[in-house]
N, CA, C, O and the ligand as a Tripos MOL2 file, in Angstrom:
@<TRIPOS>MOLECULE
protein
  249   247    63     0     0
PROTEIN
NO_CHARGES

@<TRIPOS>ATOM
      1 N          -6.4370    5.5150  -64.9590 N.3       1 MET1
      2 CA         -7.8500    5.4510  -64.5450 C.3       1 MET1
      3 C          -8.3200    3.9960  -64.6020 C.2       1 MET1
      4 O          -8.1830    3.3360  -65.6320 O.2       1 MET1
      5 N          -8.8580    3.5160  -63.5250 N.am      2 SER2
      6 CA         -9.3120    2.1240  -63.5270 C.3       2 SER2
      7 C         -10.7550    2.0310  -64.0210 C.2       2 SER2
      8 O         -11.5980    2.8750  -63.7180 O.2       2 SER2
      9 N         -11.0000    0.9910  -64.7790 N.am      3 GLU3
     10 CA        -12.3320    0.7750  -65.3260 C.3       3 GLU3
     11 C         -12.9350   -0.4810  -64.7210 C.2       3 GLU3
     12 O         -12.2240   -1.4270  -64.3800 O.2       3 GLU3
     13 N         -14.2410   -0.4780  -64.5940 N.am      4 THR4
     14 CA        -14.9080   -1.6670  -64.0770 C.3       4 THR4
     15 C         -14.9400   -2.7450  -65.1620 C.2       4 THR4
     16 O         -14.6840   -2.4710  -66.3340 O.2       4 THR4
     17 N         -15.2560   -3.9640  -64.7530 N.am      5 LYS5
     18 CA        -15.3490   -5.0680  -65.7060 C.3       5 LYS5
     19 C         -16.4200   -4.7590  -66.7610 C.2       5 LYS5
     20 O         -16.2480   -5.0380  -67.9480 O.2       5 LYS5
     21 N         -17.5140   -4.1820  -66.2980 N.am      6 GLU6
     22 CA        -18.6030   -3.8240  -67.2160 C.3       6 GLU6
     23 C         -18.1100   -2.8440  -68.2760 C.2       6 GLU6
     24 O         -18.4530   -2.9630  -69.4520 O.2       6 GLU6
     25 N         -17.3060   -1.8810  -67.8510 N.am      7 GLN7
     26 CA        -16.8000   -0.8890  -68.8030 C.3       7 GLN7
     27 C         -15.7760   -1.4890  -69.7540 C.2       7 GLN7
     28 O         -15.7240   -1.1230  -70.9280 O.2       7 GLN7
     29 N         -14.9520   -2.4230  -69.2430 N.am      8 GLN8
     30 CA        -13.9390   -3.0470  -70.0940 C.3       8 GLN8
     31 C         -14.5760   -3.9150  -71.1750 C.2       8 GLN8
     32 O         -14.0280   -4.0750  -72.2650 O.2       8 GLN8
     33 N         -15.7530   -4.4780  -70.8490 N.am      9 GLU9
     34 CA        -16.4020   -5.3900  -71.7940 C.3       9 GLU9
     35 C         -17.5740   -4.7470  -72.5310 C.2       9 GLU9
     36 O         -18.2910   -5.4220  -73.2690 O.2       9 GLU9
     37 N         -17.7650   -3.4670  -72.3340 N.am     10 CYS10
     38 CA        -18.9130   -2.7820  -72.9400 C.3      10 CYS10
     39 C         -18.8090   -2.7850  -74.4660 C.2      10 CYS10
     40 O         -17.8330   -2.2730  -75.0130 O.2      10 CYS10
     41 N         -19.8090   -3.3580  -75.1680 N.am     11 PRO11
     42 CA        -19.7550   -3.4170  -76.6370 C.3      11 PRO11
     43 C         -20.0600   -2.0760  -77.3040 C.2      11 PRO11
     44 O         -19.7940   -1.8850  -78.4910 O.2      11 PRO11
     45 N         -20.6180   -1.1560  -76.5270 N.am     12 TYR12
     46 CA        -21.0080    0.1240  -77.1220 C.3      12 TYR12
     47 C         -19.8240    1.0590  -77.3520 C.2      12 TYR12
     48 O         -19.8370    1.8760  -78.2720 O.2      12 TYR12
     49 N         -18.8150    0.9330  -76.5170 N.am     13 CYS13
     50 CA        -17.6930    1.8580  -76.6660 C.3      13 CYS13
     51 C         -16.3900    1.1540  -77.0340 C.2      13 CYS13
     52 O         -15.3390    1.7920  -77.0980 O.2      13 CYS13
     53 N         -16.4490   -0.1570  -77.2750 N.am     14 HIS14
     54 CA        -15.2920   -0.8830  -77.7740 C.3      14 HIS14
     55 C         -15.6680   -1.4710  -79.1260 C.2      14 HIS14
     56 O         -16.8480   -1.6530  -79.4260 O.2      14 HIS14
     57 N         -14.6720   -1.7640  -79.9300 N.am     15 GLY15
     58 CA        -14.9390   -2.3960  -81.2230 C.3      15 GLY15
     59 C         -15.6640   -1.4650  -82.1680 C.2      15 GLY15
     60 O         -15.4080   -0.2610  -82.1920 O.2      15 GLY15
     61 N         -16.5580   -2.0200  -82.9340 N.am     16 ASP16
     62 CA        -17.2050   -1.2550  -83.9930 C.3      16 ASP16
     63 C         -18.4770   -0.5580  -83.5420 C.2      16 ASP16
     64 O         -19.1470    0.0760  -84.3570 O.2      16 ASP16
     65 N         -18.8240   -0.6560  -82.2820 N.am     17 GLY17
     66 CA        -20.0390   -0.0390  -81.8120 C.3      17 GLY17
     67 C         -21.2450   -0.9430  -82.0070 C.2      17 GLY17
     68 O         -21.1140   -2.0740  -82.4740 O.2      17 GLY17
     69 N         -22.4060   -0.4440  -81.6500 N.am     18 VAL18
     70 CA        -23.6270   -1.2350  -81.6970 C.3      18 VAL18
     71 C         -24.6690   -0.4890  -82.5140 C.2      18 VAL18
     72 O         -24.8470    0.7190  -82.3580 O.2      18 VAL18
     73 N         -25.3560   -1.2180  -83.3880 N.am     19 VAL19
     74 CA        -26.4100   -0.6250  -84.2020 C.3      19 VAL19
     75 C         -27.7620   -1.1310  -83.7150 C.2      19 VAL19
     76 O         -27.9630   -2.3330  -83.5450 O.2      19 VAL19
     77 N         -28.6790   -0.2030  -83.4960 N.am     20 ILE20
     78 CA        -30.0250   -0.5440  -83.0450 C.3      20 ILE20
     79 C         -30.9790   -0.2550  -84.1990 C.2      20 ILE20
     80 O         -31.0630    0.8800  -84.6670 O.2      20 ILE20
     81 N         -31.6870   -1.2630  -84.6540 N.am     21 ASN21
     82 CA        -32.5960   -1.0960  -85.7860 C.3      21 ASN21
     83 C         -34.0220   -0.8880  -85.3140 C.2      21 ASN21
     84 O         -34.5660   -1.7130  -84.5790 O.2      21 ASN21
     85 N         -34.6230    0.2030  -85.7290 N.am     22 GLY22
     86 CA        -36.0160    0.4600  -85.4340 C.3      22 GLY22
     87 C         -36.8330    0.3290  -86.7060 C.2      22 GLY22
     88 O         -36.3030   -0.0570  -87.7480 O.2      22 GLY22
     89 N         -38.1120    0.6460  -86.6310 N.am     23 ASP23
     90 CA        -38.9650    0.5360  -87.8140 C.3      23 ASP23
     91 C         -38.6340    1.6000  -88.8500 C.2      23 ASP23
     92 O         -38.6260    1.3370  -90.0530 O.2      23 ASP23
     93 N         -38.3620    2.8050  -88.3640 N.am     24 TYR24
     94 CA        -38.1760    3.9160  -89.2880 C.3      24 TYR24
     95 C         -36.7680    4.4820  -89.2770 C.2      24 TYR24
     96 O         -36.4000    5.2890  -90.1320 O.2      24 TYR24
     97 N         -36.0010    4.0560  -88.3160 N.am     25 MET25
     98 CA        -34.6560    4.5970  -88.2300 C.3      25 MET25
     99 C         -33.6970    3.6160  -87.5790 C.2      25 MET25
    100 O         -34.0870    2.5970  -87.0080 O.2      25 MET25
    101 N         -32.4570    3.9610  -87.6900 N.am     26 GLN26
    102 CA        -31.3950    3.1320  -87.1510 C.3      26 GLN26
    103 C         -30.5070    4.0290  -86.2860 C.2      26 GLN26
    104 O         -30.1640    5.1420  -86.6830 O.2      26 GLN26
    105 N         -30.1490    3.5480  -85.1360 N.am     27 ILE27
    106 CA        -29.2810    4.3220  -84.2600 C.3      27 ILE27
    107 C         -27.9790    3.5620  -84.0500 C.2      27 ILE27
    108 O         -27.9860    2.3640  -83.7670 O.2      27 ILE27
    109 N         -26.8890    4.2550  -84.1870 N.am     28 GLU28
    110 CA        -25.5900    3.6380  -83.9950 C.3      28 GLU28
    111 C         -24.8660    4.3200  -82.8460 C.2      28 GLU28
    112 O         -24.6970    5.5390  -82.8410 O.2      28 GLU28
    113 N         -24.4430    3.5280  -81.8770 N.am     29 ILE29
    114 CA        -23.6400    4.0480  -80.7770 C.3      29 ILE29
    115 C         -22.2190    3.5640  -80.9950 C.2      29 ILE29
    116 O         -21.9390    2.3680  -80.9190 O.2      29 ILE29
    117 N         -21.3310    4.4960  -81.2660 N.am     30 ASP30
    118 CA        -19.9590    4.1660  -81.6160 C.3      30 ASP30
    119 C         -19.0050    4.9400  -80.7120 C.2      30 ASP30
    120 O         -18.5890    6.0560  -81.0250 O.2      30 ASP30
    121 N         -18.6750    4.3290  -79.6010 N.am     31 GLY31
    122 CA        -17.8090    4.9880  -78.6310 C.3      31 GLY31
    123 C         -16.3880    5.1650  -79.1340 C.2      31 GLY31
    124 O         -15.6910    6.0900  -78.7180 O.2      31 GLY31
    125 N         -15.9560    4.2840  -80.0290 N.am     32 GLN32
    126 CA        -14.6140    4.4190  -80.6060 C.3      32 GLN32
    127 C         -14.4430    5.7920  -81.2310 C.2      32 GLN32
    128 O         -13.4150    6.4460  -81.0570 O.2      32 GLN32
    129 N         -15.4640    6.2180  -81.9620 N.am     33 ASN33
    130 CA        -15.4040    7.5090  -82.6400 C.3      33 ASN33
    131 C         -16.1630    8.6000  -81.8840 C.2      33 ASN33
    132 O         -16.3490    9.7090  -82.3840 O.2      33 ASN33
    133 N         -16.5950    8.2610  -80.6750 N.am     34 ARG34
    134 CA        -17.3120    9.1940  -79.7990 C.3      34 ARG34
    135 C         -18.5300    9.8050  -80.4770 C.2      34 ARG34
    136 O         -18.7300   11.0200  -80.4490 O.2      34 ARG34
    137 N         -19.3260    8.9560  -81.0780 N.am     35 VAL35
    138 CA        -20.4610    9.4360  -81.8500 C.3      35 VAL35
    139 C         -21.7080    8.5920  -81.6080 C.2      35 VAL35
    140 O         -21.6380    7.3660  -81.5110 O.2      35 VAL35
    141 N         -22.8530    9.2740  -81.5130 N.am     36 ILE36
    142 CA        -24.1350    8.5870  -81.6220 C.3      36 ILE36
    143 C         -24.7730    9.1170  -82.8900 C.2      36 ILE36
    144 O         -24.9500   10.3260  -83.0420 O.2      36 ILE36
    145 N         -25.1230    8.2140  -83.8070 N.am     37 ALA37
    146 CA        -25.6880    8.6350  -85.0770 C.3      37 ALA37
    147 C         -27.0620    8.0040  -85.2540 C.2      37 ALA37
    148 O         -27.2680    6.8410  -84.9090 O.2      37 ALA37
    149 N         -27.9940    8.7720  -85.7890 N.am     38 ALA38
    150 CA        -29.3310    8.2740  -86.0870 C.3      38 ALA38
    151 C         -29.5780    8.4280  -87.5800 C.2      38 ALA38
    152 O         -29.4050    9.5070  -88.1460 O.2      38 ALA38
    153 N         -29.9830    7.3350  -88.2050 N.am     39 TYR39
    154 CA        -30.2350    7.3560  -89.6380 C.3      39 TYR39
    155 C         -31.7120    7.0990  -89.8920 C.2      39 TYR39
    156 O         -32.2540    6.0880  -89.4440 O.2      39 TYR39
    157 N         -32.3500    7.9890  -90.5920 N.am     40 GLY40
    158 CA        -33.7400    7.7950  -90.9860 C.3      40 GLY40
    159 C         -33.8710    8.3870  -92.3640 C.2      40 GLY40
    160 O         -33.0800    8.0780  -93.2550 O.2      40 GLY40
    161 N         -34.8760    9.2470  -92.5530 N.am     41 ASP41
    162 CA        -34.9530   10.0000  -93.8030 C.3      41 ASP41
    163 C         -33.7320   10.9000  -93.9330 C.2      41 ASP41
    164 O         -33.2340   11.1610  -95.0280 O.2      41 ASP41
    165 N         -33.2790   11.3530  -92.8030 N.am     42 ARG42
    166 CA        -32.0590   12.1480  -92.7540 C.3      42 ARG42
    167 C         -31.1590   11.5820  -91.6760 C.2      42 ARG42
    168 O         -31.4740   10.5760  -91.0410 O.2      42 ARG42
    169 N         -30.0500   12.2370  -91.4840 N.am     43 LYS43
    170 CA        -29.0700   11.7330  -90.5430 C.3      43 LYS43
    171 C         -28.8100   12.7580  -89.4490 C.2      43 LYS43
    172 O         -28.7090   13.9550  -89.7210 O.2      43 LYS43
    173 N         -28.7040   12.2910  -88.2260 N.am     44 ALA44
    174 CA        -28.3580   13.1780  -87.1170 C.3      44 ALA44
    175 C         -27.1810   12.5720  -86.3710 C.2      44 ALA44
    176 O         -27.1120   11.3600  -86.1700 O.2      44 ALA44
    177 N         -26.2610   13.4290  -85.9670 N.am     45 MET45
    178 CA        -25.0970   12.9350  -85.2480 C.3      45 MET45
    179 C         -24.8660   13.7390  -83.9870 C.2      45 MET45
    180 O         -25.0890   14.9490  -83.9460 O.2      45 MET45
    181 N         -24.4170   13.0460  -82.9660 N.am     46 LEU46
    182 CA        -24.1620   13.6870  -81.6840 C.3      46 LEU46
    183 C         -22.8090   13.2200  -81.1870 C.2      46 LEU46
    184 O         -22.5400   12.0210  -81.1130 O.2      46 LEU46
    185 N         -21.9570   14.1780  -80.8460 N.am     47 LEU47
    186 CA        -20.6510   13.8180  -80.3010 C.3      47 LEU47
    187 C         -20.7780   13.6210  -78.7980 C.2      47 LEU47
    188 O         -21.4170   14.4200  -78.1150 O.2      47 LEU47
    189 N         -20.1780   12.5720  -78.2900 N.am     48 ILE48
    190 CA        -20.3030   12.2580  -76.8670 C.3      48 ILE48
    191 C         -18.9280   12.2220  -76.2020 C.2      48 ILE48
    192 O         -17.9210   11.9240  -76.8440 O.2      48 ILE48
    193 N         -18.9050   12.5220  -74.9330 N.am     49 ASN49
    194 CA        -17.6610   12.4630  -74.1560 C.3      49 ASN49
    195 C         -17.6230   11.2490  -73.2360 C.2      49 ASN49
    196 O         -16.5610   10.8380  -72.7680 O.2      49 ASN49
    197 N         -18.8030   10.6820  -72.9870 N.am     50 TYR50
    198 CA        -18.9050    9.5060  -72.1350 C.3      50 TYR50
    199 C         -19.8010    8.4750  -72.8070 C.2      50 TYR50
    200 O         -20.7450    8.8290  -73.5140 O.2      50 TYR50
    201 N         -19.5000    7.1960  -72.5810 N.am     51 CYS51
    202 CA        -20.3690    6.1460  -73.1120 C.3      51 CYS51
    203 C         -21.7200    6.2170  -72.4100 C.2      51 CYS51
    204 O         -21.7680    6.2360  -71.1800 O.2      51 CYS51
    205 N         -22.8190    6.2570  -73.1650 N.am     52 PRO52
    206 CA        -24.1350    6.3540  -72.5430 C.3      52 PRO52
    207 C         -24.5680    5.0660  -71.8510 C.2      52 PRO52
    208 O         -25.5040    5.0860  -71.0510 O.2      52 PRO52
    209 N         -23.9170    3.9670  -72.1370 N.am     53 MET53
    210 CA        -24.3230    2.6940  -71.5660 C.3      53 MET53
    211 C         -23.5390    2.3330  -70.3000 C.2      53 MET53
    212 O         -24.1290    1.9320  -69.2970 O.2      53 MET53
    213 N         -22.2250    2.4740  -70.3490 N.am     54 CYS54
    214 CA        -21.4330    2.0650  -69.1880 C.3      54 CYS54
    215 C         -20.8320    3.2550  -68.4490 C.2      54 CYS54
    216 O         -20.2980    3.0930  -67.3520 O.2      54 CYS54
    217 N         -20.9110    4.4390  -69.0300 N.am     55 GLY55
    218 CA        -20.4110    5.6320  -68.3580 C.3      55 GLY55
    219 C         -18.9160    5.8500  -68.4670 C.2      55 GLY55
    220 O         -18.3690    6.7380  -67.8130 O.2      55 GLY55
    221 N         -18.2460    5.0480  -69.2910 N.am     56 ARG56
    222 CA        -16.8010    5.1850  -69.4400 C.3      56 ARG56
    223 C         -16.4550    6.5060  -70.1270 C.2      56 ARG56
    224 O         -17.0950    6.9030  -71.1010 O.2      56 ARG56
    225 N         -15.4410    7.1700  -69.6080 N.am     57 LYS57
    226 CA        -15.0080    8.4230  -70.2200 C.3      57 LYS57
    227 C         -14.2920    8.1120  -71.5310 C.2      57 LYS57
    228 O         -13.3940    7.2700  -71.5720 O.2      57 LYS57
    229 N         -14.6960    8.7990  -72.6080 N.am     58 LEU58
    230 CA        -14.1640    8.4910  -73.9240 C.3      58 LEU58
    231 C         -13.0950    9.4770  -74.3690 C.2      58 LEU58
    232 O         -12.3520    9.2110  -75.3140 O.2      58 LEU58
    233 N         -13.0180   10.5990  -73.6980 N.am     59 VAL59
    234 CA        -11.9870   11.5790  -74.0570 C.3      59 VAL59
    235 C         -10.7450   11.3220  -73.2190 C.2      59 VAL59
    236 O         -10.8480   10.9320  -72.0560 O.2      59 VAL59
    237 N          -9.5760   11.5370  -73.8000 N.am     60 PRO60
    238 CA         -8.3500   11.2870  -73.0450 C.3      60 PRO60
    239 C          -8.1740   12.2620  -71.8890 C.2      60 PRO60
    240 O          -8.5890   13.4170  -71.9750 O.2      60 PRO60
    241 N          -7.5690   11.8040  -70.8280 N.am     61 ASN61
    242 CA         -7.2780   12.6740  -69.7010 C.3      61 ASN61
    243 C          -6.0200   13.4810  -69.9720 C.2      61 ASN61
    244 O          -4.9190   12.9320  -70.0080 O.2      61 ASN61
    245 N          -6.1830   14.7620  -70.1590 N.am     62 ASP62
    246 CA         -4.9710   15.5670  -70.2530 C.3      62 ASP62
    247 C          -5.2180   17.0190  -69.8690 C.2      62 ASP62
    248 O          -4.2930   17.8310  -69.8960 O.2      62 ASP62
    249 ZN        -19.3650    1.7080  -72.8160 Zn       63 ZN63
@<TRIPOS>BOND
     1     1     2 1
     2     2     3 1
     3     3     4 2
     4     3     5 am
     5     5     6 1
     6     6     7 1
     7     7     8 2
     8     7     9 am
     9     9    10 1
    10    10    11 1
    11    11    12 2
    12    11    13 am
    13    13    14 1
    14    14    15 1
    15    15    16 2
    16    15    17 am
    17    17    18 1
    18    18    19 1
    19    19    20 2
    20    19    21 am
    21    21    22 1
    22    22    23 1
    23    23    24 2
    24    23    25 am
    25    25    26 1
    26    26    27 1
    27    27    28 2
    28    27    29 am
    29    29    30 1
    30    30    31 1
    31    31    32 2
    32    31    33 am
    33    33    34 1
    34    34    35 1
    35    35    36 2
    36    35    37 am
    37    37    38 1
    38    38    39 1
    39    39    40 2
    40    39    41 am
    41    41    42 1
    42    42    43 1
    43    43    44 2
    44    43    45 am
    45    45    46 1
    46    46    47 1
    47    47    48 2
    48    47    49 am
    49    49    50 1
    50    50    51 1
    51    51    52 2
    52    51    53 am
    53    53    54 1
    54    54    55 1
    55    55    56 2
    56    55    57 am
    57    57    58 1
    58    58    59 1
    59    59    60 2
    60    59    61 am
    61    61    62 1
    62    62    63 1
    63    63    64 2
    64    63    65 am
    65    65    66 1
    66    66    67 1
    67    67    68 2
    68    67    69 am
    69    69    70 1
    70    70    71 1
    71    71    72 2
    72    71    73 am
    73    73    74 1
    74    74    75 1
    75    75    76 2
    76    75    77 am
    77    77    78 1
    78    78    79 1
    79    79    80 2
    80    79    81 am
    81    81    82 1
    82    82    83 1
    83    83    84 2
    84    83    85 am
    85    85    86 1
    86    86    87 1
    87    87    88 2
    88    87    89 am
    89    89    90 1
    90    90    91 1
    91    91    92 2
    92    91    93 am
    93    93    94 1
    94    94    95 1
    95    95    96 2
    96    95    97 am
    97    97    98 1
    98    98    99 1
    99    99   100 2
   100    99   101 am
   101   101   102 1
   102   102   103 1
   103   103   104 2
   104   103   105 am
   105   105   106 1
   106   106   107 1
   107   107   108 2
   108   107   109 am
   109   109   110 1
   110   110   111 1
   111   111   112 2
   112   111   113 am
   113   113   114 1
   114   114   115 1
   115   115   116 2
   116   115   117 am
   117   117   118 1
   118   118   119 1
   119   119   120 2
   120   119   121 am
   121   121   122 1
   122   122   123 1
   123   123   124 2
   124   123   125 am
   125   125   126 1
   126   126   127 1
   127   127   128 2
   128   127   129 am
   129   129   130 1
   130   130   131 1
   131   131   132 2
   132   131   133 am
   133   133   134 1
   134   134   135 1
   135   135   136 2
   136   135   137 am
   137   137   138 1
   138   138   139 1
   139   139   140 2
   140   139   141 am
   141   141   142 1
   142   142   143 1
   143   143   144 2
   144   143   145 am
   145   145   146 1
   146   146   147 1
   147   147   148 2
   148   147   149 am
   149   149   150 1
   150   150   151 1
   151   151   152 2
   152   151   153 am
   153   153   154 1
   154   154   155 1
   155   155   156 2
   156   155   157 am
   157   157   158 1
   158   158   159 1
   159   159   160 2
   160   159   161 am
   161   161   162 1
   162   162   163 1
   163   163   164 2
   164   163   165 am
   165   165   166 1
   166   166   167 1
   167   167   168 2
   168   167   169 am
   169   169   170 1
   170   170   171 1
   171   171   172 2
   172   171   173 am
   173   173   174 1
   174   174   175 1
   175   175   176 2
   176   175   177 am
   177   177   178 1
   178   178   179 1
   179   179   180 2
   180   179   181 am
   181   181   182 1
   182   182   183 1
   183   183   184 2
   184   183   185 am
   185   185   186 1
   186   186   187 1
   187   187   188 2
   188   187   189 am
   189   189   190 1
   190   190   191 1
   191   191   192 2
   192   191   193 am
   193   193   194 1
   194   194   195 1
   195   195   196 2
   196   195   197 am
   197   197   198 1
   198   198   199 1
   199   199   200 2
   200   199   201 am
   201   201   202 1
   202   202   203 1
   203   203   204 2
   204   203   205 am
   205   205   206 1
   206   206   207 1
   207   207   208 2
   208   207   209 am
   209   209   210 1
   210   210   211 1
   211   211   212 2
   212   211   213 am
   213   213   214 1
   214   214   215 1
   215   215   216 2
   216   215   217 am
   217   217   218 1
   218   218   219 1
   219   219   220 2
   220   219   221 am
   221   221   222 1
   222   222   223 1
   223   223   224 2
   224   223   225 am
   225   225   226 1
   226   226   227 1
   227   227   228 2
   228   227   229 am
   229   229   230 1
   230   230   231 1
   231   231   232 2
   232   231   233 am
   233   233   234 1
   234   234   235 1
   235   235   236 2
   236   235   237 am
   237   237   238 1
   238   238   239 1
   239   239   240 2
   240   239   241 am
   241   241   242 1
   242   242   243 1
   243   243   244 2
   244   243   245 am
   245   245   246 1
   246   246   247 1
   247   247   248 2
@<TRIPOS>SUBSTRUCTURE
     1 MET1         2 RESIDUE 1 A MET
     2 SER2         6 RESIDUE 1 A SER
     3 GLU3        10 RESIDUE 1 A GLU
     4 THR4        14 RESIDUE 1 A THR
     5 LYS5        18 RESIDUE 1 A LYS
     6 GLU6        22 RESIDUE 1 A GLU
     7 GLN7        26 RESIDUE 1 A GLN
     8 GLN8        30 RESIDUE 1 A GLN
     9 GLU9        34 RESIDUE 1 A GLU
    10 CYS10       38 RESIDUE 1 A CYS
    11 PRO11       42 RESIDUE 1 A PRO
    12 TYR12       46 RESIDUE 1 A TYR
    13 CYS13       50 RESIDUE 1 A CYS
    14 HIS14       54 RESIDUE 1 A HIS
    15 GLY15       58 RESIDUE 1 A GLY
    16 ASP16       62 RESIDUE 1 A ASP
    17 GLY17       66 RESIDUE 1 A GLY
    18 VAL18       70 RESIDUE 1 A VAL
    19 VAL19       74 RESIDUE 1 A VAL
    20 ILE20       78 RESIDUE 1 A ILE
    21 ASN21       82 RESIDUE 1 A ASN
    22 GLY22       86 RESIDUE 1 A GLY
    23 ASP23       90 RESIDUE 1 A ASP
    24 TYR24       94 RESIDUE 1 A TYR
    25 MET25       98 RESIDUE 1 A MET
    26 GLN26      102 RESIDUE 1 A GLN
    27 ILE27      106 RESIDUE 1 A ILE
    28 GLU28      110 RESIDUE 1 A GLU
    29 ILE29      114 RESIDUE 1 A ILE
    30 ASP30      118 RESIDUE 1 A ASP
    31 GLY31      122 RESIDUE 1 A GLY
    32 GLN32      126 RESIDUE 1 A GLN
    33 ASN33      130 RESIDUE 1 A ASN
    34 ARG34      134 RESIDUE 1 A ARG
    35 VAL35      138 RESIDUE 1 A VAL
    36 ILE36      142 RESIDUE 1 A ILE
    37 ALA37      146 RESIDUE 1 A ALA
    38 ALA38      150 RESIDUE 1 A ALA
    39 TYR39      154 RESIDUE 1 A TYR
    40 GLY40      158 RESIDUE 1 A GLY
    41 ASP41      162 RESIDUE 1 A ASP
    42 ARG42      166 RESIDUE 1 A ARG
    43 LYS43      170 RESIDUE 1 A LYS
    44 ALA44      174 RESIDUE 1 A ALA
    45 MET45      178 RESIDUE 1 A MET
    46 LEU46      182 RESIDUE 1 A LEU
    47 LEU47      186 RESIDUE 1 A LEU
    48 ILE48      190 RESIDUE 1 A ILE
    49 ASN49      194 RESIDUE 1 A ASN
    50 TYR50      198 RESIDUE 1 A TYR
    51 CYS51      202 RESIDUE 1 A CYS
    52 PRO52      206 RESIDUE 1 A PRO
    53 MET53      210 RESIDUE 1 A MET
    54 CYS54      214 RESIDUE 1 A CYS
    55 GLY55      218 RESIDUE 1 A GLY
    56 ARG56      222 RESIDUE 1 A ARG
    57 LYS57      226 RESIDUE 1 A LYS
    58 LEU58      230 RESIDUE 1 A LEU
    59 VAL59      234 RESIDUE 1 A VAL
    60 PRO60      238 RESIDUE 1 A PRO
    61 ASN61      242 RESIDUE 1 A ASN
    62 ASP62      246 RESIDUE 1 A ASP
    63 ZN63       249 GROUP 0 **** ****
């Protein structure tokens, strides 16, 4: 599967992911582990199959 340059260099789904800091909560987009996590008073996690930023498929083709 060929990926665009944007997808190859996307920081959200490569490396350690990206953390977004808000006033009351923190959101982490971690494509490596296919997870979006939100931390506030409590924690919420969402499993993803595609990167929400570049659209790269994160699950293996099989
Ligand atoms: Zn991405």
